[in-house]
TINU-114811 format. One line per field, with one value per residue: residue number from 1; x, y, z of N, C-alpha, C, CB in turn; residue in three letters. Coordinates in nm, 3 decimals, always signed. Glycine has a CB too. Example, Ala and Ser with C-alpha at 12.3 -4.5 7.8 and 13.67 -1.06 7.14 Angstrom:
% residues 2
seq 1:2 .
n_c1 +1.319:+1.285 .
n_c2 -0.569:-0.225 .
n_c3 +0.780:+0.708 .
ca_c1 +1.230:+1.367 .
ca_c2 -0.450:-0.106 .
ca_c3 +0.780:+0.714 .
c_c1 +1.320:+1.290 .
c_c2 -0.330:+0.003 .
c_c3 +0.780:+0.787 .
cb_c1 +1.131:+1.408 .
cb_c2 -0.447:-0.060 .
cb_c3 +0.905:+0.572 .
type ALA:SER .
This chain:
% residues 102
seq 1:2:3:4:5:6:7:8:9:10:11:12:13:14:15:16:17:18:19:20:21:22:23:24:25:26:27:28:29:30:31:32:33:34:35:36:37:38:39:40:41:42:43:44:45:46:47:48:49:50:51:52:53:54:55:56:57:58:59:60:61:62:63:64:65:66:67:68:69:70:71:72:73:74:75:76:77:78:79:80:81:82:83:84:85:86:87:88:89:90:91:92:93:94:95:96:97:98:99:100:101:102 .
n_c1 -0.060:+0.240:+0.420:+0.403:+0.219:+0.104:-0.076:-0.369:-0.586:-0.484:-0.454:-0.712:-0.821:-0.663:-0.747:-1.017:-1.000:-0.932:-0.698:-0.525:-0.349:-0.112:+0.194:+0.408:+0.670:+0.870:+0.761:+0.807:+1.088:+1.170:+1.048:+1.185:+1.446:+1.435:+1.305:+1.332:+1.225:+1.001:+0.902:+0.818:+0.602:+0.427:+0.389:+0.242:+0.002:-0.076:-0.145:-0.358:-0.543:-0.602:-0.701:-0.927:-1.074:-1.124:-1.282:-1.487:-1.603:-1.675:-1.879:-1.829:-1.826:-1.634:-1.345:-1.410:-1.629:-1.561:-1.578:-1.548:-1.704:-1.672:-1.483:-1.386:-1.351:-1.368:-1.225:-0.965:-0.759:-0.679:-0.493:-0.271:+0.056:+0.271:+0.596:+0.869:+1.086:+1.412:+1.652:+1.911:+2.024:+1.904:+2.024:+2.299:+2.425:+2.505:+2.265:+2.248:+2.322:+2.239:+2.490:+2.469:+2.373:+2.577 .
n_c2 -0.069:-0.177:-0.450:-0.754:-0.888:-1.199:-1.382:-1.434:-1.368:-1.175:-0.959:-0.907:-0.833:-0.603:-0.426:-0.412:-0.267:-0.021:+0.007:+0.122:-0.011:-0.286:-0.394:-0.648:-0.792:-0.984:-1.238:-1.210:-1.188:-1.442:-1.612:-1.522:-1.581:-1.856:-1.972:-1.803:-1.580:-1.714:-1.810:-1.576:-1.508:-1.733:-1.701:-1.448:-1.531:-1.737:-1.556:-1.407:-1.607:-1.697:-1.454:-1.420:-1.653:-1.592:-1.365:-1.483:-1.645:-1.465:-1.320:-1.117:-0.962:-0.816:-0.613:-0.350:-0.385:-0.472:-0.398:-0.245:-0.387:-0.649:-0.734:-0.829:-0.605:-0.520:-0.636:-0.569:-0.427:-0.598:-0.763:-0.595:-0.570:-0.412:-0.258:-0.410:-0.293:-0.182:-0.273:-0.313:-0.093:+0.116:+0.090:+0.074:+0.248:+0.599:+0.866:+1.073:+1.411:+1.750:+1.971:+2.218:+2.189:+2.065 .
n_c3 -0.074:+0.033:+0.047:+0.236:+0.091:-0.017:-0.112:-0.316:-0.158:+0.011:-0.149:-0.207:+0.048:+0.096:-0.115:-0.035:+0.175:+0.078:-0.080:-0.358:-0.508:-0.482:-0.366:-0.476:-0.364:-0.252:-0.335:-0.612:-0.637:-0.540:-0.727:-0.961:-0.886:-0.850:-1.089:-1.306:-1.575:-1.647:-1.411:-1.288:-1.448:-1.407:-1.121:-1.109:-1.264:-1.071:-0.844:-0.970:-1.027:-0.766:-0.659:-0.815:-0.731:-0.468:-0.502:-0.634:-0.429:-0.245:-0.378:-0.551:-0.865:-0.988:-0.947:-0.880:-0.739:-0.494:-0.145:+0.179:+0.339:+0.278:+0.440:+0.781:+1.013:+1.284:+1.485:+1.429:+1.549:+1.736:+1.614:+1.546:+1.611:+1.829:+1.770:+1.913:+2.179:+2.118:+2.289:+2.279:+2.125:+2.260:+2.514:+2.491:+2.322:+2.309:+2.271:+1.979:+1.980:+1.886:+1.763:+1.878:+2.131:+2.268 .
ca_c1 +0.016:+0.366:+0.478:+0.319:+0.123:+0.165:-0.173:-0.470:-0.675:-0.422:-0.490:-0.857:-0.824:-0.604:-0.848:-1.137:-0.964:-0.898:-0.573:-0.535:-0.257:-0.034:+0.331:+0.445:+0.823:+0.937:+0.742:+0.872:+1.231:+1.182:+1.013:+1.286:+1.568:+1.409:+1.251:+1.360:+1.108:+0.875:+0.842:+0.738:+0.475:+0.351:+0.343:+0.140:-0.111:-0.123:-0.206:-0.473:-0.630:-0.636:-0.780:-1.050:-1.135:-1.172:-1.380:-1.607:-1.647:-1.731:-1.979:-1.793:-1.805:-1.524:-1.266:-1.477:-1.741:-1.507:-1.593:-1.491:-1.807:-1.633:-1.378:-1.429:-1.249:-1.393:-1.112:-0.838:-0.664:-0.625:-0.391:-0.156:+0.164:+0.364:+0.733:+0.941:+1.179:+1.540:+1.720:+2.062:+2.048:+1.871:+2.105:+2.439:+2.477:+2.458:+2.186:+2.319:+2.285:+2.287:+2.611:+2.418:+2.337:+2.695 .
ca_c2 -0.143:-0.221:-0.549:-0.852:-0.970:-1.344:-1.462:-1.350:-1.323:-1.062:-0.854:-0.882:-0.768:-0.464:-0.357:-0.388:-0.174:+0.101:+0.010:+0.143:-0.093:-0.362:-0.429:-0.786:-0.782:-1.100:-1.350:-1.192:-1.222:-1.585:-1.656:-1.496:-1.661:-2.005:-2.017:-1.704:-1.510:-1.804:-1.820:-1.449:-1.515:-1.826:-1.641:-1.357:-1.624:-1.780:-1.460:-1.372:-1.716:-1.688:-1.339:-1.452:-1.750:-1.527:-1.277:-1.566:-1.683:-1.338:-1.277:-0.990:-0.989:-0.747:-0.550:-0.234:-0.418:-0.500:-0.296:-0.276:-0.473:-0.779:-0.773:-0.799:-0.506:-0.479:-0.674:-0.545:-0.372:-0.704:-0.823:-0.508:-0.593:-0.299:-0.299:-0.420:-0.196:-0.222:-0.252:-0.306:+0.037:+0.202:+0.083:+0.054:+0.367:+0.734:+0.927:+1.180:+1.532:+1.843:+2.038:+2.325:+2.139:+2.010 .
ca_c3 +0.026:-0.011:+0.130:+0.301:-0.010:-0.041:-0.167:-0.377:-0.049:+0.064:-0.241:-0.189:+0.171:+0.064:-0.207:+0.034:+0.288:+0.021:-0.149:-0.504:-0.558:-0.398:-0.404:-0.458:-0.382:-0.211:-0.425:-0.737:-0.619:-0.513:-0.850:-1.032:-0.855:-0.877:-1.221:-1.397:-1.629:-1.648:-1.277:-1.253:-1.515:-1.330:-0.986:-1.138:-1.285:-0.955:-0.783:-1.046:-0.998:-0.617:-0.643:-0.882:-0.653:-0.347:-0.553:-0.655:-0.303:-0.179:-0.454:-0.612:-0.999:-1.048:-0.853:-0.844:-0.639:-0.348:-0.051:+0.308:+0.398:+0.270:+0.538:+0.915:+1.079:+1.422:+1.582:+1.359:+1.648:+1.812:+1.536:+1.529:+1.706:+1.841:+1.751:+2.037:+2.206:+2.080:+2.408:+2.246:+2.074:+2.366:+2.631:+2.456:+2.247:+2.359:+2.163:+1.910:+2.010:+1.785:+1.810:+1.950:+2.278:+2.328 .
c_c1 +0.145:+0.425:+0.372:+0.215:+0.188:+0.058:-0.281:-0.566:-0.611:-0.450:-0.634:-0.876:-0.776:-0.698:-0.964:-1.105:-0.911:-0.770:-0.604:-0.453:-0.178:+0.098:+0.372:+0.601:+0.879:+0.897:+0.799:+1.023:+1.242:+1.143:+1.126:+1.411:+1.555:+1.388:+1.278:+1.223:+0.991:+0.815:+0.777:+0.600:+0.378:+0.310:+0.237:+0.001:-0.168:-0.211:-0.347:-0.576:-0.683:-0.726:-0.914:-1.136:-1.207:-1.293:-1.507:-1.683:-1.707:-1.842:-1.954:-1.750:-1.684:-1.454:-1.330:-1.576:-1.683:-1.511:-1.545:-1.581:-1.762:-1.520:-1.412:-1.321:-1.259:-1.296:-0.979:-0.732:-0.603:-0.501:-0.269:-0.072:+0.256:+0.508:+0.801:+1.062:+1.312:+1.640:+1.878:+2.108:+2.018:+1.966:+2.250:+2.492:+2.431:+2.376:+2.267:+2.250:+2.319:+2.403:+2.573:+2.400:+2.473:+2.762 .
c_c2 -0.201:-0.328:-0.633:-0.924:-1.093:-1.418:-1.383:-1.294:-1.196:-0.937:-0.815:-0.795:-0.619:-0.382:-0.323:-0.280:-0.032:+0.115:+0.034:+0.038:-0.173:-0.390:-0.566:-0.796:-0.924:-1.222:-1.342:-1.222:-1.368:-1.651:-1.648:-1.575:-1.795:-2.038:-1.916:-1.630:-1.601:-1.820:-1.698:-1.471:-1.619:-1.773:-1.536:-1.434:-1.680:-1.691:-1.420:-1.487:-1.710:-1.567:-1.360:-1.544:-1.683:-1.430:-1.361:-1.602:-1.589:-1.278:-1.143:-1.018:-0.925:-0.670:-0.426:-0.261:-0.462:-0.385:-0.342:-0.366:-0.631:-0.822:-0.738:-0.724:-0.471:-0.522:-0.658:-0.514:-0.493:-0.780:-0.724:-0.527:-0.476:-0.353:-0.310:-0.327:-0.254:-0.182:-0.250:-0.151:+0.138:+0.210:+0.088:+0.204:+0.493:+0.793:+1.042:+1.306:+1.651:+1.916:+2.159:+2.301:+2.088:+2.107 .
c_c3 -0.037:+0.087:+0.208:+0.209:-0.049:-0.131:-0.236:-0.266:+0.017:-0.019:-0.229:-0.078:+0.152:-0.015:-0.119:+0.130:+0.224:-0.063:-0.294:-0.579:-0.456:-0.454:-0.374:-0.472:-0.359:-0.305:-0.564:-0.738:-0.607:-0.653:-0.955:-1.019:-0.883:-1.023:-1.332:-1.450:-1.619:-1.518:-1.234:-1.314:-1.437:-1.194:-1.017:-1.168:-1.162:-0.865:-0.845:-1.013:-0.863:-0.592:-0.705:-0.798:-0.532:-0.392:-0.579:-0.528:-0.229:-0.254:-0.518:-0.755:-1.054:-0.932:-0.796:-0.745:-0.511:-0.254:+0.091:+0.386:+0.386:+0.361:+0.684:+0.972:+1.220:+1.515:+1.508:+1.447:+1.731:+1.749:+1.502:+1.640:+1.710:+1.811:+1.880:+2.050:+2.169:+2.193:+2.389:+2.212:+2.194:+2.486:+2.618:+2.401:+2.304:+2.241:+2.114:+1.954:+1.912:+1.844:+1.893:+2.095:+2.335:+2.407 .
cb_c1 -0.073:+0.459:+0.573:+0.249:+0.086:+0.192:-0.229:-0.549:-0.697:-0.277:-0.460:-0.937:-0.738:-0.471:-0.896:-1.193:-0.843:-0.892:-0.493:-0.487:-0.174:-0.099:+0.423:+0.369:+0.894:+0.903:+0.607:+0.850:+1.292:+1.083:+0.899:+1.307:+1.606:+1.285:+1.098:+1.441:+1.129:+0.904:+0.941:+0.809:+0.499:+0.428:+0.468:+0.185:-0.071:-0.019:-0.116:-0.439:-0.565:-0.503:-0.713:-1.023:-1.032:-1.049:-1.329:-1.569:-1.554:-1.624:-2.093:-1.680:-1.916:-1.572:-1.140:-1.535:-1.838:-1.361:-1.736:-1.463:-1.951:-1.602:-1.247:-1.463:-1.254:-1.515:-1.128:-0.848:-0.740:-0.733:-0.457:-0.190:+0.240:+0.355:+0.807:+0.983:+1.172:+1.575:+1.677:+2.096:+1.956:+1.746:+2.076:+2.453:+2.438:+2.586:+2.042:+2.318:+2.335:+2.176:+2.700:+2.298:+2.217:+2.786 .
cb_c2 -0.256:-0.101:-0.482:-0.786:-0.889:-1.433:-1.547:-1.432:-1.439:-1.086:-0.895:-1.008:-0.846:-0.473:-0.449:-0.512:-0.246:+0.189:-0.120:+0.286:-0.019:-0.480:-0.343:-0.879:-0.673:-1.126:-1.372:-1.055:-1.153:-1.635:-1.583:-1.379:-1.651:-2.054:-2.042:-1.771:-1.465:-1.943:-1.856:-1.309:-1.560:-1.949:-1.571:-1.269:-1.734:-1.819:-1.355:-1.358:-1.841:-1.674:-1.222:-1.516:-1.851:-1.444:-1.204:-1.693:-1.733:-1.230:-1.278:-0.918:-0.952:-0.650:-0.522:-0.171:-0.529:-0.545:-0.252:-0.151:-0.444:-0.803:-0.705:-0.921:-0.380:-0.524:-0.828:-0.441:-0.263:-0.797:-0.875:-0.365:-0.719:-0.232:-0.206:-0.558:-0.151:-0.159:-0.360:-0.407:+0.065:+0.164:-0.029:-0.073:+0.363:+0.835:+0.974:+1.164:+1.551:+1.941:+2.079:+2.363:+2.010:+1.958 .
cb_c3 +0.087:-0.026:+0.224:+0.411:-0.146:+0.109:-0.066:-0.485:+0.058:+0.075:-0.379:-0.168:+0.273:-0.017:-0.333:+0.102:+0.385:+0.124:-0.128:-0.541:-0.637:-0.367:-0.342:-0.563:-0.274:-0.061:-0.437:-0.778:-0.496:-0.384:-0.891:-1.014:-0.721:-0.800:-1.212:-1.512:-1.775:-1.700:-1.177:-1.311:-1.670:-1.314:-0.901:-1.255:-1.369:-0.890:-0.780:-1.205:-1.018:-0.526:-0.700:-1.015:-0.611:-0.272:-0.682:-0.724:-0.235:-0.164:-0.380:-0.531:-1.073:-1.166:-0.911:-0.953:-0.691:-0.352:-0.050:+0.386:+0.321:+0.142:+0.500:+0.998:+1.015:+1.467:+1.638:+1.263:+1.746:+1.838:+1.408:+1.513:+1.672:+1.988:+1.664:+2.056:+2.348:+1.945:+2.505:+2.112:+1.943:+2.410:+2.696:+2.336:+2.102:+2.404:+2.210:+1.753:+2.130:+1.739:+1.691:+1.893:+2.281:+2.230 .
type UNK:UNK:UNK:UNK:UNK:UNK:UNK:UNK:UNK:UNK:UNK:UNK:UNK:UNK:UNK:UNK:UNK:UNK:UNK:UNK:UNK:UNK:UNK:UNK:UNK:UNK:UNK:UNK:UNK:UNK:UNK:UNK:UNK:UNK:UNK:UNK:UNK:UNK:UNK:UNK:UNK:UNK:UNK:UNK:UNK:UNK:UNK:UNK:UNK:UNK:UNK:UNK:UNK:UNK:UNK:UNK:UNK:UNK:UNK:UNK:UNK:UNK:UNK:UNK:UNK:UNK:UNK:UNK:UNK:UNK:UNK:UNK:UNK:UNK:UNK:UNK:UNK:UNK:UNK:UNK:UNK:UNK:UNK:UNK:UNK:UNK:UNK:UNK:UNK:UNK:UNK:UNK:UNK:UNK:UNK:UNK:UNK:UNK:UNK:UNK:UNK:UNK .
C-alpha cells in the first residue's frame, strides 16, 4: 500500500488485507520538516507502538498471524468513493486526437 498510512491501525488493516509492505510518505515529510532526523525516529517508534497495541488488542502475537478475519470487509464497498468528474477539463478543453484522425 502506498499512501494513506497515518496510524498503526492503518498498517494492521493493510497487512490483514494482504499488503506485503506499506509506504509512509507524508508523516515522514512532516516529521523531517518539523523535527529533523530525531522526528523521523520518533514517528517510526510511534507507529511501532501503535501497531503493537492494535496487535495486542486483536490477539495477534506477531505480524504473520494477522489475517483477513481481523478486518470487517463486508461493507468495504460502502466506503469507496468514486472520483468526481472534472468538469473544467471535460467542458473547457478539446480532447487530443491522434494525427491520423485529423
